[in-house]
N, C-alpha and C positions, 0 to 999 in steps of 0.2 A: 377393620378399616382398610380400604384399598390403598396401595402404595401410590403416593402422588407422582405425577409425571411433570418434569421440568424440561421444556423444549428450548434449546438454544439455536437460533437461526443465524448461520454465518460462521464459517470456520476461519476467520481472520485471526489476527494476533489476539484480540480481546476475547472473541468467541471461543477459540480453541483453548486459551488459558483458563477461561471460566469453566468449560466443560471438563477439563482435566482436574481442576480443583474440586468441582462438585462430584466427579467420579470418585476421587480419593476419599472425600468426607462423607458423602451420602450414598453414592452408588455402590461402593464396596461393602457398606454395612446394610444394604437393602432398605435404607430409609427413604429413598426416592429413586425413581427411574429417570436417568439422565439421557436425553436424546439430543444429538447434534445433527442439525439439518444443513446440508450444503449441496449445491449443484455439482461441485467438483469433488473428485475422490482424493485429491491431495492438497496439501497446504504449503505455500511458500511465503515466507515473511515479506510483507509488502515493501519495506524499505530496501529490500535487495532486488526489486524488479528492474531497476536501471542496470544492474550487473547482468541479470538474465537477458535483458534486451540487447546488450553488446556481446553476449557470449562468454563473458568473464566468469559468470556463475553457471555451473552445470546443474540444471534443475534435478537431474536424476540423483545427484549426490546430496542436495540440500532440501528436497521436498519431503514432506511427512505424509506417509500413506495413512489416511484417516481410518481405514478399516482395521489395520494392524494396531494403530495407536489406540483406537477405542477399546479393542480387546484387552490391551495391556493396562488401561486406566479406568476400567469399570464404568464406561458409558457406552451408549449404542449410537453408532453412526447410521444415518439414513440419507441416502442420496435423493435430492429433489429440489425443485425450484418453487418458491412461494408465489402463489397467484392471488390468494384471497384470505380474508380473516373473518370468522364468524364469532364475535365476542359473546353472544348470548349462549351459543352451544359450546363455546371454547374449543373450536376446531380451526385448523389451517387447511386451505385448499392448495393442493400441489399439482403442478403441471405434469403432463405425460412425459415419460423418458423415452428418447429415441436413440437408435444406434447410429453409427457413422453413415449408413445408407439411408437414413430417414425412416427406418421401420420402427414401429412402436414396440418398445420393450415392456413398459409398464403404463397402464392407462392413468388418467387423472384420478386422484384419490384424496382422502382426508386424513389428517393426523390430529388426534385429540391432545389437549394439554390441560394441566392444572395451573401451571405458571409458565409464562412465555417471556423469553429474553430475545430482543432484536439486536443483533450484532453484525449487521450486514455491511458496515463500512461505507465507503464513498466511491464516487466516480468523478471523472473530470467534468468541469463545468465549462461548456463552450459559450455560455452567455448568449446563445442564439446567433452567434457570428456566422454569416453565410459561408458555406463551403467547407466548414471545419469537419463535419461528419463525413464528407465525401473524400476530402483530400489530405487529412491529417491522421497520423497514428496516435493512439492513446496508449499509455503505459499503466493501466489500472488493474490488469490481471496477468497471470502467467501466459495465457493464450495470446493476449495483445503484445506482450513483451517478445514472445517467440515470433510473432508475425513481423514485428519491426526488425528483428534480427535477420530473418529470411530476406526481407527487402533490402536491408543494409548490405548483406553479403552479396546478393545479386547485383546491386548497384556498383559495388567495388569491382565485381567481375566484369561488368559491362565497360567500366572505365579502363580495363586493360587493353581494349580495342579503341584506338583514337577515333575511329569512325562512328562509334556509338556514344561518344561523350556529348552530353547536352550543353555543358559549360566548360570553361577553361579549368575550373577546379570542381571537384566533387563537393557539393554544397548541401548541408543539412541545416534546416531552420527549426529552432525550438522556441515555442511560444510559452512563456512562463518562467520567471526567474526565482521560483521557490526552490525547495530542496530537490525535487525531482528533476527540474530543468537544469539546475546547476550541476547535479551529480551526473546526469546523463551527458552533458556537454564535456565534462572532464573525462569520463570513461571512453568517449568516442575517439579521442586521440590515442589513448592507451590501446584501444581495440585496433585502430588502424596500424599501429606499430606491429602488433602481433599478426595481423592479416598479411602484412608485408613480410614478416619473418617466416611465416608458414607458406609463403609462395602463392597466396590467394590473389594478391594484387602487387603491382610494381609501384603503386603510388606511395609517396612518403608524406609526412605531415605537412610539407610545404604545398602539397597539391590537394589538401583537404581544407575546406572552409566550413566553420560552424558559426552560425548566427544565433545568439540568445537574446530574445526580445522580452522586455518586462515593461508593463504599463506604469508601474510605480516609479518614483524618482530614484530608487536604488534596488539592487538585488536583495533577496531575502528580507523583505520589509518587516516580517514578524520577529526578526532577530536584531541584535544590537548593531549600531552603525559601524563599530569597529570590525565585527565579523563580516558585515556586508562589504566593506572596503577591502578587507584582506582577501576575500573570495574573488572579488572583481579583479584585483591585481594578479592573483594566481591564475585565473582563467585567461586573462589577456596575455600573460607570459607564455601560456600553452599555445596560444594562437586563436582563441575564441574571440569573435567580434561581439561585444556586449552593447546592446541598445537599451537604454533606460528611458523612461517617459515616452515609451513607444507602444501604442496600442495597435493591435491588428484588427482591421475592419472587415477583411475578407481573406479566405484561403482559396487559392485556385490551384489547378494542376501545375505543379512545379514552380509555384511562386506564392509569396505572401504579400498582401497589400496593407500598408500601414495607414493609420489615421491621417497622415500627411500626404497620402497618395504616393509614397515611395514604394517601389516594387523591388522586392528581394527575390532574385531568381534562386530556385532550390531544386535539388533532386529528390529530397525526402523532407516531409514536414512532420513535426511532432507537436501535439497540443498538451501542455502541462500547466495551464493557467487556471488555477482555482479548482475547488472541489464542491460537490454537492452530494447529498444522499440520493440513492436510486429513486427515480420519479415515482415508481409504483407505491412507495411508502405513503405518498400523499393520497392514495386511493383506497387505503385500508380502513378509513373511518376514524383514524386517530388524529389528534391535533398536531399539525406540523408547521414549520416555518417556511420561509421563501426558498430555503435550500433543501426542502423535503425532509429535514431532520425532525424526529419525533420529540415533541416537548415533554420533558420529564421533570419531576420534582428533584430535590437534592438527595432523595433516597434512590434515585434512578427509576422510580416508578412513573409510568405514563400519567399525565395529568387527567386522563380520561378513565383509566382502568388500573386499579391497584394490583391486579394479577399480571399485568404486562409491564416489562422493564425494557430499557434500551441503554446501550453503552457504546462508546467509541464515536466514530465519525458520523454515525446515523442518529445520534442523540444530541439534543439541544439542552444541556444541563446548566442551570444557573450558577454563576460564579460572581458574587458581589451583587451590586444593584443593577448595573447596566451592561454586564458582559456575560459570556457563556464560556464553558470550558473549551480550550482550543482543540482542533482536530489533530492530535498528535498521537504517535504510538504509545508514548509514556502515559498519556491520559487514559487510553484504552486499557493498558495493563493495570493501572491504579484502580480503575473502575471495576475491572474483572475481580481484582482482589477483594474490594469492598463488597461487591455483589455476591460473591461466594459466601461471605460471612452473613450478609443480610438474608439470603435465602434460607440459610440454616436457622437464623433467628426467627424467620417467618414461620417455619415449620414447628419451631419450639414455642411459638407464641410470645416471643420477646420483641421489644421495640427495634426498629430499623435505624441504623446509623446514617448520618448525612455524609455525602461525598465532599471532600476537601481536596482540591487539586494542588499538588506540590510540583512546581516547576524545577526540575533537576538540571535544567540547561538543555542545550541543543548542539548537536555536532553534524557537520556536513562533510561528506566524503568527497575528496578530489582525486579519484582513481586510487590505485593500490598503495601509493607511498605517502599520501598526504591527507589531511583533514583539518578542519577549522571549526571552532565553536567555543561555547561557554559551558562550564559545569557549575553545579551547586548554586544556582541562581536563587534569589529570594526577593521579596518586596523591597528590602533595604539594600540589596547588593546586586550588582551586575554579574557576580560570580567570577570564577577563575577562567581567564582567557587561555585557550590552548590552540596550538597549531603545530604542524609538522608530524614527526614520528609519534610523539606522545599522544597527540590528538587522534592519530590513526589507531593506536592501540586502544584508546578509550572508546572509539567508534566500534571497533571489533568486539569489545566487551559487551556492547549493547545487544548484539546478536546472541552472545553466550548467555546473557541474562534471560533472553526470550527462550532459548533452548532449555535453560534450567527450569523455567516455569511450566514447560510442557513435557519435559523428559525426566527431570530430576538430575542430581549430581553425577551418579555413575555413568549414565549414558551420555551426558554432555561432555564429561571428561574423555570418554572413548571417541566421541565425535571430533573433539579438538585434536586428538592424536591422529585420527584418520585424515583429517584435513592437512595436518603437517606432512604426513607420508605422501599424500596425493600431490603435494607441491613438487615432489621429486619423481613420482611415478607417472603422472598424467600431464598432458599439455595444459597450458594455462588458459586456453580458449576452446570453447566447444564450437565446432564448425558445422554441426548438422543438427 
């Protein structure tokens, strides 16, 4: 009997955790061939992208090389971008791979599967707002985060010459008061202090203006009102101008236009308002919702094909009668854990378990010294409210838990030690 092949598409938090678990349980024992497909050769935990965008995170220190990781964890990494799906033949169509000069390295090709897991994640949803694609940065990938950082540093450099300044203050407009927008706004003031300390700019925080715009009545509408109000107070104390009940109807070069026709002059625009699954998922012949998410059963199987699964932000998984599992990192990790067991059960002819989402709370980082959130939430309790140093330690532990899931305890312990040493050996900000 041939060895079954399980292909996981997407090396985000859920996809990489799943491939690692399957490699340890099935790949190591040759019970299945595990293939992880991703267009990137490295992995960076998505909740850290706002730190990569401001230079606080050094990607070379925190990124995971997928080739090396696959060798150590008994799965096979394959570089490629998914362009099509043939469910009858159980094959994936992959786009050609080109080098930096546009020369073709590998032609278009196919990859066969016995079981397929879609773990592609999400991208920002611009809701068709005019000018967003042309005039706003997105922070959906390491490449986009690095592009923002280059633009940010160059803008700070320009402002060292009074003749090149567009406005009285260097102004950054962030659209979207969810976790990404809030965390980026807080990090920008920390980044500006370090840029000043390293001599990149003479500007201080009094000469920096950050506008955070949210269409809902309050920031972080998915979290408790207490967390929302605390975050708003903290941001305003840093100097962030918070606009709630403020929708953006158009993005233009160096300005944002709100629904009330107010014009906010900016040097840099960032769009972080809402998410959706990548549009090409709606073209694969699978049932999807308006956000391009694949409709799945409670077993995480596609409603169209029992050999295709989906998890994380690209999956629409039922939760109760009228809701679906929220697009959060903790949901992707929980789904990866269940799916690793379900795929083993499937190969052994055992019944599949249903997914039950457990909300362990949410934490929001407010730069390196502060965080706010709730832990241990349940349907009967709002959970334990945390803020300050204790919340920051809890927030940092979330990343360590992710590292544990993909590296194991010994390597995670060594990574923690190296991070501690680097605080003293390396600058706190990556400037190139």
